[in-house]
N, C-alpha and C positions, 0 to 999 in steps of 0.2 A: 158342549155347545156344537151346533151344526156348523159345518163348513161347506157351504153350497157354492157351486161354480156353474155359471151359465155359459152355454155355447150354442152355436147354430145360427146366429144372426148373419146378415149380409144384405146385399143389394138385390132387389127383386122387382120385376115389373108389376104394375097393377094387374090384378087377376091371378097372380102367381101364388106359389105356396112356399112355406118354410116350416121346418120342424125345429123347435128349440128344445134343448135338453138342460136339465138341472140335476147335477150329480152331487151327492154328499161324499166327501172324501174321508169322513170319519166313521162313526159307528152307524148302525142301521137306522134307516129313515122311517121305518114303518110305524112309529108311534106319533108321528107329527103330521099335522095338516100343513100343506104347502100351497102357497099362492104365487101366481105370476102377476107382476105389476109392470106398468110402463110409464115412462116420462118423456113427453115430447118437448122439444126446445121451447122454453118460455112458459111451460104449463106445469101444473101440479102433477105429482105422481098419482096414478089411479090404479085401482085393482082391476085386472083383466079377467082372471079366472083362478079359482081356488079348488082344492080337492082335499077331502078328509083323509085320515091316516090309512083307511082301507078302501077308499074310493066310493063310499056310500053316499056322501054328500058332495055336490058340486055346485059351484057358483060361476056364472058368466055375467059379465057386464052386458047391458043391452046393446052396446056398440059392436060386440063380437059374437053375440049369440047366433048360432046357425052357421058360423064361419070358422070358429076356432073349436078345438077339442082338446081338453086336458086329460091326461092319463098318467098312471104311475106303474112302475115295475119295482116293487119293494125288494125283490131278490137282487136287483141291480142297483139299488139305492138311487133310483133315477125317477124324476118327474118330467113329463114331456108336455109341450104345447104345440099341437099341430095347427098351423095357421093356413087357411085357404082363402081364395077370393080376396086377396089382400088389396087394401086401398091406400092411397097416399096418406090418409089420416091415421093409418096404423104405424106410421113412422115414429120411431123413438127408441130409447134404451129400455130393454126389458130385463127385469130383475126377478129372481125367485127368492122366496124367503119363507120362514115359518110364520104361520098366522095363528092367532089365538082366538079369533072370532070367525066362525064360519056358519052361515046359513045358506039356503038356496037363493036368498034374496040379498045377502050381504056378506062381505068378507073384509076383515081388517085385523087390527091388533098386531101389526108388524112393526118391528123397531130396529131390525138389523139388515143392513144392505151390503151386497157385494159390489163387484165392478159392473155387472150387467153385460148384456150383449146387444149390439146396435143393429136394429132393423131399419132399412131404408127402402121405402116403396116408391119407385120413381121410374118414369119412362126415359 
């Protein structure tokens, strides 16, 4: 079973950037599709971006397309989410997890959640 830990969150001003990291402390990550999800206070958790095991298929939600970039370094057992041009509506707790459904237009099938990392976009 994967043991994913998120890091890199923090407070940033609108227009700023952050890079989130998702590292697997156990065995190699290179057979798994991984997704970043977020949950804002009072809202449902939503898929933000997902990447296939070798990076050939990537999904972005419409709300982050063009601003966020997902990538992975399987040698380091790490998946990244580079977030730029951040907006207040990007505020929330960000989670990474294994996903079982991944297309360029959809991502889901996640059922295990860690503690997440909090991103706050505010002036």
